[in-house]
All heavy atoms as an XYZ file, in Angstrom:
805
protein
N      89.033    296.556     79.328
C      88.523    296.068     78.074
C      87.106    295.751     78.369
O      86.629    294.904     79.113
C      89.259    294.814     77.703
C      88.833    294.172     76.421
C      89.082    294.883     75.228
C      88.160    293.054     76.294
C      88.798    294.412     74.017
C      87.702    292.508     75.103
C      88.119    293.115     73.884
N      86.153    296.553     77.737
C      84.717    296.371     77.801
C      84.032    296.578     76.631
O      84.493    297.254     75.698
C      84.179    297.449     78.916
O      84.326    298.713     78.365
N      82.903    295.859     76.410
C      82.127    296.037     75.284
C      81.024    297.073     75.539
O      80.255    296.870     76.513
C      81.333    294.578     75.010
C      82.354    293.656     74.490
C      82.848    292.689     75.322
C      82.773    293.663     73.192
C      83.684    291.683     74.884
C      83.712    292.738     72.657
C      84.171    291.718     73.557
N      80.893    297.970     74.691
C      79.784    298.994     74.804
C      78.583    298.495     73.905
O      77.445    298.938     74.238
C      80.226    300.370     74.361
O      80.703    300.343     73.011
C      81.286    300.849     75.283
N      78.780    297.816     72.831
C      77.652    297.371     72.019
C      77.213    296.124     72.437
O      78.080    295.238     72.889
C      78.100    297.427     70.631
N      75.871    295.944     72.396
C      75.272    294.676     72.773
C      75.377    293.689     71.509
O      74.989    294.072     70.420
C      73.870    294.825     73.141
C      73.129    293.610     73.538
C      71.758    293.966     74.057
N      71.040    292.748     74.199
C      69.817    292.551     74.145
N      69.019    293.614     73.806
N      69.293    291.335     74.345
N      75.929    292.591     71.752
C      76.048    291.566     70.664
C      74.910    290.524     70.807
O      74.615    289.969     71.815
C      77.498    290.895     70.638
O      77.517    290.187     71.954
C      78.572    291.861     70.495
N      74.425    290.208     69.582
C      73.275    289.298     69.451
C      73.628    288.274     68.356
O      74.361    288.460     67.573
C      71.949    289.898     69.314
O      72.037    290.503     68.048
C      71.595    290.844     70.434
N      73.064    287.148     68.522
C      73.212    286.137     67.436
C      72.111    286.180     66.461
O      72.075    285.348     65.468
C      73.043    284.668     68.151
C      74.301    284.423     69.112
S      75.772    284.373     68.397
C      75.801    282.868     67.436
N      71.159    287.148     66.491
C      70.087    287.206     65.534
C      70.515    287.706     64.192
O      71.521    288.534     64.177
C      68.981    288.091     66.099
N      69.849    287.280     63.243
C      70.208    287.717     61.831
C      69.443    289.018     61.537
O      68.329    289.254     62.140
C      69.795    286.707     60.844
C      70.570    285.289     60.757
C      69.931    284.341     59.776
C      71.935    285.556     60.489
N      69.874    289.866     60.566
C      69.208    291.003     60.287
C      67.997    290.562     59.379
O      67.879    289.418     58.947
C      70.107    291.824     59.340
C      71.224    292.382     60.034
C      70.907    293.431     61.134
O      69.899    294.189     60.799
O      71.599    293.465     62.198
N      66.944    291.444     59.411
C      65.703    291.197     58.711
C      66.021    290.730     57.254
O      65.387    289.705     56.786
C      64.786    292.358     58.738
C      63.511    292.190     57.950
C      62.529    291.514     58.826
O      62.651    291.326     60.057
N      61.349    291.029     58.272
N      66.903    291.309     56.513
C      67.167    290.986     55.133
C      67.789    289.629     55.059
O      67.375    288.756     54.140
C      68.101    292.008     54.547
C      68.110    291.951     53.038
C      68.944    293.188     52.448
O      69.793    293.626     53.125
N      68.633    293.581     51.258
N      68.749    289.252     56.029
C      69.250    287.897     56.042
C      68.157    286.928     56.303
O      68.291    285.681     55.783
C      70.500    287.896     57.026
C      71.594    288.704     56.551
O      71.745    289.005     55.350
O      72.358    289.220     57.471
N      67.223    287.247     57.250
C      66.239    286.262     57.592
C      65.376    285.933     56.469
O      64.980    284.677     56.221
C      65.389    286.768     58.631
C      66.069    286.895     60.112
C      65.186    287.447     61.123
O      64.135    288.049     60.816
N      65.610    287.522     62.445
N      65.109    286.886     55.674
C      64.178    286.672     54.488
C      64.919    285.799     53.505
O      64.343    285.029     52.770
C      63.779    288.080     53.861
C      62.714    288.841     54.533
C      62.522    290.176     54.082
C      61.538    288.066     54.732
N      66.209    286.054     53.223
C      66.976    285.288     52.310
C      67.051    283.796     52.781
O      66.758    282.960     51.868
C      68.385    285.762     52.231
C      68.589    287.059     51.465
C      70.068    287.571     51.383
C      70.165    288.986     50.856
N      71.533    289.425     50.891
N      67.274    283.550     54.006
C      67.306    282.197     54.504
C      65.999    281.584     54.486
O      65.861    280.349     53.950
C      67.797    282.197     55.989
N      64.866    282.218     54.818
C      63.631    281.663     54.745
C      63.175    281.407     53.252
O      62.457    280.460     52.985
C      62.579    282.637     55.430
C      61.144    282.161     55.511
C      61.141    280.762     56.300
C      60.320    283.132     56.275
N      63.541    282.241     52.358
C      63.248    282.012     50.966
C      63.912    280.744     50.383
O      63.256    279.923     49.791
C      63.740    283.174     50.191
O      63.025    284.376     50.465
N      65.164    280.528     50.811
C      65.834    279.378     50.487
C      65.268    278.083     51.113
O      65.009    277.001     50.402
C      67.389    279.403     50.815
C      68.022    280.585     49.961
C      68.075    278.061     50.680
C      69.442    280.934     50.463
N      64.855    278.200     52.395
C      64.141    277.072     53.106
C      62.961    276.799     52.365
O      62.411    275.556     52.147
C      64.021    277.298     54.509
C      65.412    277.374     55.264
C      63.162    276.295     55.195
C      65.373    277.945     56.635
N      62.146    277.859     52.014
C      60.794    277.601     51.382
C      60.992    276.919     50.010
O      60.275    275.892     49.699
C      60.112    279.043     51.105
O      60.067    279.582     52.452
C      58.772    278.786     50.476
N      61.988    277.368     49.213
C      62.183    276.695     47.961
C      62.687    275.236     48.135
O      62.136    274.349     47.517
C      63.249    277.410     47.043
C      63.765    276.622     45.888
C      62.736    278.796     46.746
N      63.489    274.845     49.046
C      63.955    273.573     49.299
C      62.761    272.743     49.781
O      62.659    271.510     49.359
C      65.021    273.502     50.452
C      66.332    274.138     49.956
C      67.317    274.097     51.030
C      66.862    273.364     48.761
N      61.938    273.154     50.645
C      60.764    272.349     51.159
C      59.692    272.158     49.942
O      59.270    271.005     49.813
C      59.969    273.059     52.291
C      60.904    272.998     53.480
C      58.696    272.422     52.575
C      60.406    273.792     54.675
N      59.546    273.107     49.080
C      58.671    272.960     47.907
C      59.296    271.875     46.933
O      58.550    271.095     46.410
C      58.385    274.197     47.188
S      57.363    275.327     48.190
N      60.610    271.952     46.747
C      61.224    270.974     45.799
C      61.123    269.618     46.404
O      60.899    268.646     45.841
C      62.727    271.387     45.650
C      63.016    272.524     44.680
C      64.510    272.850     44.692
C      62.490    272.159     43.332
N      61.257    269.483     47.763
C      61.167    268.118     48.473
C      59.726    267.525     48.206
O      59.492    266.440     47.926
C      61.420    268.409     49.974
C      61.434    267.092     50.752
C      60.113    267.058     51.656
C      60.113    265.744     52.509
N      58.840    265.613     52.952
N      58.706    268.477     48.435
C      57.348    268.039     48.244
C      57.142    267.579     46.695
O      56.522    266.493     46.545
C      56.351    269.127     48.578
C      54.979    268.817     48.586
C      54.387    267.883     49.318
C      54.139    269.344     47.481
C      53.127    267.547     49.229
C      52.866    268.997     47.432
C      52.343    268.085     48.221
N      57.600    268.371     45.742
C      57.471    268.100     44.389
C      58.125    266.619     44.064
O      57.434    265.915     43.444
C      58.216    269.075     43.533
C      58.239    268.823     42.045
C      57.025    268.980     41.371
C      59.393    268.361     41.506
C      57.006    268.602     39.912
C      59.402    268.080     40.136
C      58.268    268.240     39.365
N      59.266    266.363     44.583
C      59.905    265.081     44.377
C      59.167    263.928     45.095
O      59.160    262.801     44.625
C      61.393    265.087     44.715
C      62.236    265.928     43.731
C      62.820    267.025     44.114
C      62.246    265.489     42.358
C      63.581    267.772     43.141
C      63.017    266.121     41.433
C      63.682    267.389     41.836
N      58.606    264.234     46.305
C      57.846    263.241     46.905
C      56.545    262.905     46.103
O      56.174    261.631     45.949
C      57.342    263.648     48.381
C      56.364    262.769     48.993
C      58.642    263.676     49.265
N      55.929    263.785     45.517
C      54.727    263.630     44.661
C      55.166    262.878     43.553
O      54.503    261.895     43.033
C      54.134    265.125     44.269
C      53.513    265.692     45.433
C      53.047    264.779     43.229
C      52.232    265.036     46.015
N      56.288    263.156     42.815
C      56.769    262.510     41.618
C      57.056    260.995     42.061
O      56.645    260.008     41.349
C      58.067    263.164     41.075
C      57.662    264.470     40.449
C      58.584    262.237     40.044
C      56.735    264.476     39.245
N      57.677    260.801     43.190
C      58.008    259.429     43.607
C      56.835    258.564     43.968
O      56.779    257.466     43.632
N      55.703    259.291     44.497
C      54.614    258.488     44.957
C      53.772    258.137     43.693
O      53.019    257.135     43.695
C      53.804    259.331     45.926
O      53.061    260.456     45.283
N      53.925    258.924     42.591
C      53.215    258.584     41.411
C      53.501    257.335     40.803
O      52.701    256.594     40.234
N      54.843    256.987     40.952
C      55.285    255.715     40.356
C      54.869    254.454     41.220
O      54.896    253.364     40.746
N      54.481    254.778     42.359
C      54.154    253.673     43.316
C      52.608    253.311     43.238
O      52.272    252.265     43.827
C      54.491    254.028     44.760
C      55.972    254.448     44.900
C      56.913    253.219     44.542
C      58.221    253.692     44.727
N      59.203    252.728     44.179
N      51.840    254.151     42.637
C      50.454    253.860     42.632
C      50.054    252.752     41.600
O      50.605    252.567     40.574
C      49.597    255.112     42.126
C      49.694    256.139     43.159
C      48.744    257.383     42.808
N      48.825    258.386     43.775
C      48.578    259.655     43.532
N      48.170    259.986     42.324
N      48.665    260.524     44.450
N      48.964    252.141     41.931
C      48.369    251.092     41.116
C      47.603    251.679     40.009
O      46.944    252.787     40.206
C      47.523    250.050     41.894
C      48.307    249.282     42.839
C      47.384    248.348     43.519
C      48.163    247.628     44.653
N      47.207    246.822     45.455
N      47.717    251.104     38.788
C      46.856    251.652     37.660
C      45.568    250.868     37.614
O      45.448    249.683     37.978
C      47.626    251.354     36.325
C      49.121    252.004     36.307
C      49.045    253.515     36.170
N      48.312    253.932     34.985
C      48.916    254.511     33.940
N      50.163    254.669     33.860
N      48.141    254.795     32.969
N      44.603    251.555     37.026
C      43.303    250.823     36.830
C      43.434    249.777     35.704
O      44.260    249.940     34.783
C      42.326    251.926     36.394
N      42.763    248.668     35.832
C      42.830    247.554     34.788
C      42.526    248.075     33.437
O      43.120    247.522     32.459
C      41.921    246.503     35.349
C      41.612    246.766     36.830
C      41.974    248.251     36.896
N      41.603    248.935     33.297
C      41.249    249.329     31.923
C      42.308    250.175     31.262
O      42.171    250.452     30.077
C      39.890    250.135     32.054
C      39.859    251.274     32.821
C      39.428    251.162     34.307
O      39.224    249.984     34.687
O      39.172    252.164     34.958
N      43.315    250.686     31.982
C      44.426    251.410     31.406
C      45.310    250.467     30.562
O      45.941    250.950     29.712
C      45.241    252.056     32.380
C      44.570    253.317     33.055
O      43.519    253.716     32.514
O      45.041    253.727     34.069
N      45.339    249.184     30.727
C      45.992    248.318     29.997
C      47.395    248.112     30.420
O      48.194    247.419     29.831
N      47.806    248.826     31.463
C      49.180    248.745     31.867
C      49.190    248.213     33.392
O      48.664    248.881     34.229
C      49.970    250.163     31.933
C      51.227    250.143     32.515
C      52.328    249.671     31.906
C      51.466    250.648     33.805
C      53.504    249.654     32.433
C      52.745    250.637     34.395
C      53.777    250.147     33.733
N      49.721    247.155     33.479
C      49.895    246.615     34.977
C      51.291    246.010     35.025
O      51.709    245.110     34.314
C      48.928    245.431     35.141
C      47.368    245.818     35.334
C      47.253    246.608     36.659
O      47.933    246.269     37.668
N      46.353    247.580     36.650
N      52.066    246.668     35.957
C      53.429    246.083     36.138
C      53.305    244.735     36.700
O      52.401    244.303     37.412
C      53.982    247.015     37.319
C      53.050    248.167     37.439
C      51.797    247.755     36.778
N      54.404    243.902     36.399
C      54.451    242.545     36.847
C      54.438    242.355     38.311
O      53.665    241.463     38.835
C      55.785    241.843     36.347
C      55.670    241.553     34.852
C      56.921    240.874     34.417
C      56.743    240.539     32.802
N      57.894    239.727     32.347
N      55.042    243.229     39.012
C      55.060    243.157     40.561
C      53.585    243.374     41.103
O      53.225    242.578     42.034
C      56.049    244.237     41.142
N      52.788    244.174     40.508
C      51.472    244.413     40.991
C      50.677    243.168     40.705
O      49.725    242.804     41.561
C      50.890    245.706     40.346
N      50.742    242.562     39.539
C      49.909    241.465     39.235
C      50.314    240.207     39.984
O      49.499    239.469     40.423
C      49.977    241.138     37.670
O      51.287    240.966     37.266
C      49.364    242.237     36.856
N      51.610    240.039     40.171
C      52.053    238.955     41.149
C      51.679    239.086     42.507
O      51.447    238.097     43.256
C      53.607    238.792     41.036
C      54.106    238.324     39.653
C      55.614    238.288     39.565
O      56.263    238.884     40.402
N      56.107    237.926     38.385
N      51.664    240.353     42.967
C      51.254    240.551     44.427
C      49.834    240.240     44.638
O      49.406    239.719     45.715
C      51.513    241.989     44.714
N      48.973    240.566     43.547
C      47.581    240.186     43.744
C      47.230    238.706     43.589
O      46.236    238.136     44.151
C      46.675    240.888     42.632
C      46.729    242.366     42.983
O      47.030    242.853     43.925
N      46.434    243.102     41.860
N      48.128    237.973     43.045
C      48.008    236.538     42.729
C      48.576    235.695     43.917
O      48.275    234.507     43.984
C      48.656    236.092     41.565
C      47.984    236.662     40.263
O      46.857    237.012     40.409
O      48.596    236.683     39.156
N      49.305    236.349     44.879
C      50.052    235.537     45.896
C      48.952    235.145     46.990
O      47.906    235.787     47.072
C      51.078    236.400     46.515
O      50.498    237.439     47.167
N      49.367    234.081     47.662
C      48.484    233.617     48.813
C      48.496    234.483     49.877
O      49.466    235.257     50.179
C      48.933    232.271     49.180
C      48.792    231.165     48.183
O      47.701    231.374     47.313
O      49.466    230.209     48.174
N      47.525    234.564     50.804
C      47.465    235.467     51.992
C      48.477    234.826     53.050
O      48.677    235.589     53.956
C      46.077    235.465     52.419
C      45.179    236.347     51.687
O      45.701    237.078     50.845
O      43.989    236.146     51.748
N      48.907    233.647     52.847
C      49.794    233.160     53.850
C      51.127    233.837     53.825
O      51.812    234.022     54.804
C      50.225    231.676     53.581
C      48.877    230.828     53.735
O      47.823    231.290     54.477
O      48.734    229.718     53.175
N      51.521    234.412     52.590
C      52.850    235.126     52.472
C      52.664    236.449     52.769
O      53.674    237.281     52.635
C      53.416    234.799     51.155
C      53.737    233.393     50.866
O      53.970    232.660     51.856
N      53.653    232.846     49.686
N      51.486    237.138     53.146
C      51.312    238.581     53.177
C      52.013    238.987     54.484
O      52.013    238.380     55.504
C      49.770    238.745     53.362
N      52.727    240.116     54.353
C      53.445    240.699     55.470
C      52.548    241.680     56.130
O      51.747    242.359     55.498
C      54.665    241.387     54.944
C      55.676    240.504     54.299
C      56.868    241.237     53.780
O      56.959    242.418     53.865
N      57.913    240.490     53.483
N      52.710    241.767     57.468
C      51.896    242.771     58.205
C      52.386    244.193     57.909
O      53.504    244.344     57.523
C      52.093    242.390     59.653
C      53.364    241.678     59.701
C      53.517    241.003     58.318
N      51.535    245.109     58.115
C      51.854    246.479     57.935
C      51.303    247.153     56.563
O      50.380    246.493     56.010
N      51.779    248.267     56.193
C      51.429    248.957     55.011
C      52.076    248.501     53.790
O      53.182    248.118     53.797
C      51.533    250.375     55.234
C      50.877    251.027     56.426
C      51.549    251.508     57.561
C      49.473    251.162     56.452
C      50.901    252.050     58.594
C      48.725    251.774     57.442
C      49.486    252.106     58.522
O      48.789    252.718     59.571
N      51.296    248.524     52.735
C      51.893    248.187     51.306
C      52.649    249.541     50.971
O      52.630    250.514     51.613
C      50.806    247.974     50.432
O      50.044    249.108     50.139
C      49.902    246.795     50.713
N      53.532    249.276     49.989
C      54.292    250.463     49.549
C      53.559    251.621     49.086
O      53.797    252.734     49.325
C      55.279    250.010     48.423
C      56.362    251.002     48.157
C      57.407    250.543     47.127
O      57.349    249.331     46.834
O      58.258    251.311     46.867
N      52.341    251.331     48.410
C      51.460    252.356     48.019
C      50.855    253.108     49.195
O      50.762    254.366     49.167
C      50.315    251.791     47.096
C      49.409    252.741     46.543
C      48.259    252.230     45.770
O      48.209    250.963     45.534
O      47.491    252.935     45.296
N      50.456    252.422     50.140
C      49.859    252.946     51.263
C      50.829    253.857     52.055
O      50.615    254.946     52.603
C      49.237    251.955     52.310
C      48.024    251.322     51.672
C      47.697    250.159     52.533
O      48.532    249.556     53.306
O      46.476    249.661     52.513
N      52.158    253.423     52.122
C      53.284    254.116     52.776
C      53.412    255.485     52.068
O      53.491    256.539     52.664
C      54.510    253.365     52.683
C      54.822    252.561     53.882
C      56.209    251.950     53.876
N      57.197    252.975     53.923
C      58.012    253.361     52.984
N      58.151    252.701     51.916
N      58.934    254.235     53.163
N      53.531    255.500     50.660
C      53.623    256.731     50.024
C      52.449    257.739     50.154
O      52.686    258.919     50.126
C      54.014    256.429     48.439
C      55.344    256.045     48.279
C      55.972    254.811     48.253
C      56.518    256.956     48.039
N      57.340    254.943     48.046
C      57.628    256.292     47.994
C      56.576    258.352     48.108
C      58.892    256.880     47.828
C      57.782    258.965     48.087
C      58.921    258.243     47.827
N      51.304    257.014     50.123
C      50.151    257.908     50.325
C      50.212    258.636     51.794
O      49.833    259.803     51.801
C      48.899    256.966     50.383
C      47.571    257.748     50.195
C      46.511    256.719     49.959
C      45.215    257.347     49.567
N      44.050    256.498     49.438
N      50.635    257.903     52.742
C      50.738    258.514     54.028
C      51.806    259.591     54.150
O      51.721    260.585     54.871
C      51.004    257.433     55.148
C      49.827    256.519     55.320
C      49.983    255.337     56.197
N      50.393    255.649     57.581
C      49.444    255.980     58.499
N      48.180    255.684     58.183
N      49.703    256.266     59.708
N      52.921    259.339     53.382
C      54.024    260.286     53.282
C      53.496    261.608     52.659
O      53.739    262.676     53.226
C      55.154    259.702     52.420
C      55.933    258.646     53.314
C      56.114    260.854     52.159
C      56.950    257.883     52.525
N      52.783    261.446     51.512
C      52.158    262.599     50.943
C      51.133    263.369     51.768
O      51.044    264.607     51.966
C      51.595    262.300     49.492
C      50.823    263.468     48.906
C      52.549    261.811     48.621
N      50.269    262.608     52.498
C      49.319    263.259     53.361
C      50.022    263.949     54.497
O      49.533    265.005     54.937
C      48.391    262.160     53.917
C      47.415    261.641     52.845
C      46.610    260.471     53.534
O      46.884    259.692     54.426
N      45.437    260.241     52.787
N      51.038    263.451     55.007
C      51.786    264.035     56.146
C      52.366    265.346     55.544
O      52.287    266.372     56.336
C      52.931    263.026     56.599
C      53.680    263.678     57.856
O      53.044    264.139     58.789
N      54.932    263.568     57.814
N      52.922    265.300     54.460
C      53.538    266.611     53.768
C      52.411    267.721     53.565
O      52.565    268.775     53.947
C      54.252    266.290     52.555
C      55.634    265.759     52.753
O      56.084    265.639     54.014
O      56.338    265.403     51.814
N      51.219    267.207     53.213
C      50.235    268.143     52.944
C      49.559    268.712     54.173
O      49.142    269.844     54.141
C      49.121    267.488     52.036
C      49.533    267.228     50.620
S      48.297    266.220     49.728
C      47.084    267.601     49.596
N      49.743    267.963     55.295
C      49.249    268.501     56.605
C      50.274    269.454     57.229
O      49.920    270.468     57.722
C      49.025    267.389     57.531
C      47.734    266.593     57.171
C      47.691    265.366     58.061
O      48.532    265.169     59.008
O      46.756    264.514     57.808
N      51.554    269.200     57.150
C      52.614    269.806     57.879
C      53.222    270.939     57.181
O      53.535    272.043     57.714
C      53.676    268.898     58.501
C      53.087    267.915     59.356
O      52.229    268.363     60.314
N      53.380    266.669     59.220
N      53.451    270.838     55.814
C      54.269    271.988     55.147
C      53.500    273.227     55.197
O      54.174    274.217     55.414
C      54.601    271.336     53.762
C      55.714    270.368     53.798
C      55.054    272.524     52.876
C      56.080    269.648     52.560
N      52.224    273.311     54.770
C      51.629    274.676     54.781
C      51.590    275.377     56.056
O      51.966    276.582     56.143
C      50.104    274.353     54.220
C      50.231    273.021     53.574
C      51.366    272.311     54.293
N      51.396    274.722     57.138
C      51.250    275.416     58.344
C      52.741    275.775     58.869
O      52.840    276.860     59.307
C      50.605    274.580     59.440
C      50.309    275.395     60.781
C      51.294    273.254     59.803
C      49.220    276.464     60.643
N      53.697    274.957     58.523
C      55.071    275.304     58.952
C      55.635    276.463     58.158
O      56.174    277.335     58.796
C      56.041    274.038     58.646
O      55.494    272.956     59.395
C      57.420    274.350     59.037
N      55.369    276.495     56.945
C      55.837    277.603     56.047
C      55.066    278.852     56.560
O      55.673    280.006     56.680
C      55.555    277.396     54.550
C      56.545    276.393     53.915
C      56.179    276.129     52.428
C      57.938    276.822     54.038
N      53.814    278.808     56.803
C      52.997    279.933     57.132
C      53.562    280.559     58.584
O      53.809    281.816     58.686
C      51.561    279.608     57.443
O      51.043    279.130     56.146
C      50.734    280.787     57.808
N      53.840    279.641     59.443
C      54.369    280.157     60.788
C      55.750    280.610     60.684
O      56.040    281.616     61.398
C      54.257    278.924     61.761
C      52.862    278.474     62.240
C      52.999    277.221     63.069
C      52.177    279.572     62.994
N      56.509    280.047     59.813
C      57.894    280.677     59.651
C      57.921    282.016     59.000
O      58.543    282.855     59.535
C      58.808    279.659     58.750
C      59.245    278.450     59.534
S      60.589    277.401     58.718
C      60.010    277.380     57.055
N      57.048    282.201     57.988
C      56.970    283.542     57.415
C      56.266    284.464     58.304
O      56.816    285.736     58.350
C      56.144    283.493     56.008
C      56.916    282.934     54.930
C      57.031    281.714     54.396
C      57.846    283.765     54.113
N      57.949    281.698     53.327
C      58.361    282.805     53.215
C      58.285    285.101     54.107
C      59.309    283.247     52.279
C      59.172    285.476     53.251
C      59.729    284.768     52.279
N      55.402    284.157     59.104
C      54.746    285.093     60.062
C      55.828    285.477     61.144
O      55.931    286.695     61.530
C      53.559    284.494     60.813
C      52.352    284.348     59.872
C      53.153    285.268     62.010
C      51.188    283.603     60.367
N      56.633    284.525     61.577
C      57.690    284.741     62.524
C      58.663    285.827     62.133
O      59.135    286.778     62.765
C      58.364    283.551     63.107
N      59.101    285.682     60.782
C      60.046    286.582     60.183
C      59.379    287.961     59.964
O      60.005    288.991     60.282
C      60.611    285.939     58.911
C      61.414    287.059     58.106
C      61.516    284.795     59.245
N      58.198    287.998     59.436
C      57.638    289.295     59.081
C      57.287    290.022     60.352
O      57.480    291.262     60.335
C      56.232    289.015     58.260
C      56.748    288.542     56.903
C      55.514    290.308     58.114
C      55.582    287.990     55.933
N      56.861    289.333     61.427
C      56.583    290.090     62.690
C      57.781    290.302     63.473
O      57.591    290.603     64.668
C      55.502    289.264     63.399
S      53.909    289.250     62.594
N      58.992    289.914     62.970
C      60.256    290.004     63.707
C      60.088    289.302     64.994
O      60.588    289.802     66.085
C      60.403    291.507     64.040
C      61.991    291.856     64.126
O      62.734    291.036     63.571
O      62.354    292.941     64.537
N      59.714    288.008     64.958
C      59.589    287.238     66.128
C      60.600    286.216     66.145
O      60.907    285.456     66.939
């Protein structure tokens, strides 16, 4: 009992393109929902006339009760910046790897 054909775990080019297309769509959807989520966390300008109660109460609180670390707005800003730095290069490298059969 012997194998004459060489077996590999690699996907065919067409299957790689399908998988990469699905991954690309999922990453773009993830980025879209992060942008939507971060928009609700931003502070509004006072001249807009809309200030959530939590934002006005946070500004009125004493510095004694302030917690160390980032505020929620800063956290979301860093999440978006991280995505903007990593997603384009990751997608570019993945597509290059598939197109160049790497």
